[in-house]
C-alpha positions in Angstrom: 117.5 136.5 23.5 115.6 133.5 21.9 118.0 130.5 21.7 117.4 129.6 18.2 117.8 133.2 17.2 121.4 133.2 19.4 122.4 130.1 17.5 121.4 131.4 14.1 123.7 134.6 14.7 126.4 132.7 16.1 126.5 130.4 13.0 126.3 133.2 10.5 129.1 135.0 12.5 131.1 131.6 12.2 130.4 131.3 8.7 131.5 135.1 7.9 134.8 134.4 9.7 135.6 131.3 7.9 135.0 132.9 4.5 137.0 135.9 5.3 139.8 133.6 6.4 139.5 131.3 3.3 139.9 134.8 1.2 142.7 135.9 3.1 144.3 132.6 3.0 143.8 132.4 -0.9 145.0 136.0 -1.4 148.1 135.1 0.6 148.8 132.1 -1.3 148.3 134.1 -4.6 150.8 136.8 -3.7 153.2 133.9 -2.5 153.3 132.4 -5.8 154.7 135.4 -7.4 157.2 136.1 -4.8 158.0 132.5 -4.9 158.6 132.7 -8.7 161.2 135.7 -7.9 163.0 133.4 -5.0 163.3 130.5 -7.2 166.5 128.9 -6.9 169.0 128.8 -9.9 168.0 132.4 -11.1 171.1 134.2 -12.4 173.1 136.8 -10.9 172.2 139.2 -13.6 168.4 138.6 -12.8 168.7 139.3 -9.3 170.4 142.3 -9.9 167.6 143.4 -12.3 165.0 142.5 -9.6 165.9 145.5 -7.2 164.9 148.0 -10.4 162.2 146.0 -12.0 160.2 144.8 -9.0 159.1 141.7 -11.0 156.7 140.1 -8.4 154.5 143.2 -8.3 154.3 143.1 -11.9 153.6 139.4 -12.1 150.8 140.1 -9.5 149.3 142.8 -11.6 149.1 140.2 -14.4 147.0 137.9 -12.1 148.4 135.0 -14.2 148.1 131.5 -12.6 149.1 127.8 -13.0 147.9 126.3 -16.2 147.9 129.4 -18.2 149.4 130.1 -21.6 151.7 133.3 -21.9 153.5 135.2 -24.5 156.5 137.1 -23.6 156.8 139.6 -26.4 160.2 140.6 -27.8 161.5 138.6 -24.5 165.1 139.4 -25.2 167.1 136.9 -22.8 163.8 135.7 -21.2 164.1 137.6 -18.0 160.2 137.5 -17.6 159.6 134.2 -19.6 161.4 132.4 -16.8 159.6 134.1 -14.1 156.3 133.4 -15.9 157.2 129.7 -16.2 157.4 129.2 -12.6 154.0 130.9 -12.1 152.2 128.9 -14.6 154.0 125.7 -13.9 154.1 122.2 -15.6 150.7 122.3 -17.2 151.1 126.1 -18.3 153.1 127.2 -21.2 155.3 130.6 -22.0 155.7 131.5 -25.6 159.3 133.3 -25.7 158.9 135.5 -28.8 161.6 137.2 -30.5 162.5 138.5 -33.7 166.2 137.7 -35.1 167.8 140.9 -34.1 166.4 140.5 -30.1 167.9 137.0 -30.4 171.3 138.5 -31.6 171.1 141.2 -28.8 170.6 138.3 -26.5 173.1 135.8 -27.3 175.0 134.3 -24.3 172.2 135.1 -21.5 169.4 133.4 -23.9 171.2 130.2 -24.5 172.3 130.0 -20.9 168.4 130.4 -19.8 167.2 127.6 -22.3 170.2 125.4 -21.9 169.4 121.7 -21.2 165.7 122.4 -21.3 166.1 123.9 -17.7 162.7 125.8 -18.6 160.6 122.8 -19.9 157.6 124.7 -20.1 159.2 127.8 -22.3 159.0 127.5 -25.9 161.4 129.9 -27.8 160.3 131.3 -31.2 162.1 133.6 -33.6 159.8 135.1 -35.9 159.1 138.0 -38.1 156.9 139.8 -35.7 154.8 141.3 -38.6 154.0 137.7 -39.4 153.9 135.8 -36.3 150.9 133.5 -37.2 149.6 133.0 -33.5 146.6 130.8 -32.9 143.5 133.1 -32.4 142.2 133.1 -28.9 145.1 131.0 -27.6 146.9 133.2 -24.9 145.8 134.0 -21.2 148.1 136.8 -21.1 150.7 138.9 -23.1 153.9 140.5 -21.5 155.3 143.5 -23.5 158.0 144.7 -21.0 160.0 147.9 -22.0 159.7 146.9 -25.8 156.4 148.5 -27.0 158.2 151.7 -28.2 160.4 149.4 -30.6 157.4 148.7 -32.6 157.6 152.4 -33.5 161.5 152.6 -34.0 162.7 153.6 -37.0 166.4 152.5 -37.6 168.8 154.3 -40.0 171.6 151.8 -39.5 169.3 148.9 -40.8 170.1 146.5 -37.8 166.1 146.8 -37.0 163.5 145.7 -39.6 160.7 148.0 -40.2 157.7 146.9 -38.1 154.0 147.5 -38.9 153.0 148.4 -35.1 149.4 148.1 -36.1 149.7 144.5 -37.6 151.7 143.7 -34.5 149.0 144.8 -32.0 146.2 143.4 -34.2 147.9 139.8 -33.9 148.4 140.2 -30.2 144.6 141.1 -29.6 143.7 138.6 -31.9 145.8 135.9 -30.0 144.2 136.9 -26.6 141.3 135.0 -25.3 138.3 137.2 -24.2 139.0 138.7 -21.0 142.8 138.0 -21.2 145.2 140.5 -20.2 148.1 142.5 -21.7 150.7 143.9 -19.3 152.7 146.8 -20.7 155.6 148.5 -19.1 157.8 151.3 -21.0 159.6 154.3 -20.5 157.9 157.3 -20.5 158.4 160.0 -23.3 157.5 163.7 -22.5 154.0 164.8 -22.7 152.5 165.5 -26.3 155.5 163.5 -28.0 153.3 160.8 -28.9 155.8 157.8 -30.7 158.1 160.8 -31.8 160.9 159.7 -29.3 160.7 156.0 -30.0 163.7 155.9 -32.4 166.0 158.7 -30.8 165.3 158.4 -27.1 163.7 154.5 -26.9 160.6 156.3 -24.9 156.9 156.3 -25.7 154.2 158.6 -24.2 151.8 157.0 -22.1 148.5 158.5 -23.4 149.7 157.7 -26.9 150.2 153.9 -25.6 146.5 153.9 -24.1 144.8 155.2 -27.2 146.8 152.7 -29.7 145.9 149.8 -27.4 142.3 150.9 -27.1 142.0 151.3 -31.1 142.8 147.5 -31.0 140.4 146.4 -28.8 142.3 146.5 -25.4 141.2 148.6 -22.5 143.1 150.1 -19.4 141.9 148.1 -16.3 144.8 148.8 -13.9 147.7 151.3 -13.8 150.4 151.4 -11.3 153.0 153.8 -10.3 155.6 151.4 -8.9 158.2 152.3 -11.3 157.6 156.0 -11.6 160.8 158.3 -11.2 159.7 162.1 -11.2 163.1 163.0 -11.0 163.3 161.8 -14.7 163.3 164.4 -17.2 162.3 161.9 -20.0 164.9 163.7 -22.7 167.7 161.0 -22.3 168.1 157.7 -24.1 166.5 155.3 -21.8 168.9 152.1 -22.2 172.3 153.7 -21.8 174.1 156.4 -20.2 173.1 158.7 -17.3 169.3 157.5 -17.6 169.9 153.7 -17.5 168.1 152.1 -14.4 166.5 155.6 -13.8 164.0 156.2 -16.2 160.4 156.8 -15.4 158.3 153.9 -16.5 154.7 153.6 -16.8 152.8 150.3 -16.1 149.5 149.6 -17.6 147.2 146.3 -17.3 144.9 146.2 -20.5 142.1 143.6 -21.0 140.4 142.3 -24.2 136.7 142.7 -24.2 134.5 139.5 -23.2 132.7 139.4 -26.5 
């Protein structure tokens, strides 16, 4: 074989091997960032217990969030995902931990402990009327809606939950996302054909309804995951208490805002 040709082939093979190594290395580093967030020192015992059911490193990995990003954790409750996201986006990033007054009330104690003494310096807790959040257009790289989307359709007969205009909320979130930004949606599955009708009684919502709902507000599904599926869930029990607690089938969607 011609010496020049052999040299060229060896150089190309070396370059390809280097490129593959760099890709693999960067992928490992990215994956490690999400695992590292879950393994971060100082997380509460309650959070560690929840990790087993919620597989947060995998959810964070699906989101693709990175250092320096601006994230909204919508109806964040006590801020479980807010804390995890804060470790990933780092000191140059920011997490907006958004609750309404009802979610703040239900999260009293753990919420205050999480934010005590400014232990999460890049997390800003906001208590808002979610019908009128005044989010800055194009300001967010990602939104997390974790097991709370159905609450937008919850009609509460006892008056502890305010009336929500679901369409207005989704419009605001879509507007606040930058082009190509993502929304991560996890929720308790309702039975096929039920739409949003199970939101009040069972705190569940149908996946196909959710997809159409978000698509009507300019967000398209770019990824799905079965990592929280439970085929044994009949989807006929209240999701957050009793025998279904921790045993619900949950759908996981990643939706993206169009680039233009």
